[in-house]
C-alpha positions in Angstrom: 0.0 0.0 0.0 2.8 2.4 0.9 4.5 1.6 -2.5 1.3 2.4 -4.4 1.0 5.7 -2.7 4.7 6.5 -3.4 4.7 5.7 -7.1 1.4 7.4 -7.8 2.3 10.5 -5.8 -0.7 9.7 -3.6 -3.1 10.1 -6.5 -4.2 6.5 -6.3 -4.8 5.1 -2.9 -7.1 2.0 -3.1 -9.0 0.8 -0.1 -7.0 -1.8 1.7 -9.8 -4.4 1.4 -9.9 -3.9 -2.4 -6.1 -4.2 -2.8 -5.9 -7.4 -0.8 -8.9 -8.9 -2.6 -7.1 -8.2 -5.9 -3.8 -9.7 -4.5 -5.6 -12.9 -3.4 -7.3 -13.2 -6.8 -4.0 -12.7 -8.6 -2.5 -15.4 -6.4 -5.4 -17.8 -7.0 -4.8 -17.2 -10.8 -1.1 -18.2 -10.5 0.2 -14.7 -11.2 1.6 -14.1 -7.6 2.9 -16.2 -4.7 3.0 -15.0 -1.2 4.7 -15.8 2.1 4.7 -14.5 5.6 7.7 -12.4 6.6 8.4 -12.6 10.3 9.6 -9.3 11.9 11.5 -9.0 15.1 9.4 -6.0 16.1 5.9 -5.2 14.9 3.4 -7.4 13.1 4.4 -10.1 10.6 3.5 -9.2 7.0 2.6 -11.0 3.9 5.0 -10.4 1.0 3.9 -11.0 -2.6 6.1 -11.9 -5.5 5.3 -12.2 -9.2 5.5 -15.6 -10.8 6.8 -16.1 -14.4 3.1 -16.0 -15.6 2.6 -12.8 -13.6 5.6 -11.2 -15.2 4.3 -12.2 -18.6 0.8 -10.8 -17.9 2.4 -7.6 -16.5 4.5 -7.2 -19.7 1.5 -7.8 -21.9 -0.6 -5.3 -19.9 2.1 -2.7 -20.1 2.2 -3.0 -23.9 -1.6 -2.5 -24.0 -1.3 0.6 -21.7 1.5 2.0 -23.9 -0.7 1.7 -27.0 -3.7 3.3 -25.3 -1.4 6.1 -24.0 -0.1 6.7 -27.6 -3.7 6.8 -28.8 -4.6 9.4 -26.1 -1.5 11.5 -26.9 -2.5 11.5 -30.6 -6.1 12.6 -29.7 -4.8 15.4 -27.4 -2.4 16.6 -30.2 -5.3 16.6 -32.7 -7.6 18.5 -30.5 -4.9 21.0 -29.5 -4.1 21.6 -33.2 -7.6 21.9 -34.4 -9.5 23.4 -31.6 -7.3 25.4 -29.2 -4.8 27.2 -31.5 -5.8 30.4 -33.2 -7.0 29.8 -36.7 -7.0 32.3 -39.6 -9.5 35.0 -39.1 -9.3 34.9 -35.3 -11.4 31.8 -34.9 -10.6 29.2 -32.2 
């Protein structure tokens, strides 16, 4: 949870119950494995690690996100060019 907050600059903070439900589902699907990490002080914690199948799914998902990002960048550029820059005759 702390890592999600850090890498998203606190713009995405899921409810703990939702995050752990998703982690359990990913583990049941063979994309993650987990183990308990014993701590000398404080509560023990469960640590999740991607499996080979999880890494593959992550890579495929990342490629899909990159394609969608490119599409969105193209749309933003189109709208900026055609609707926000001054056109001849002072039109916007």
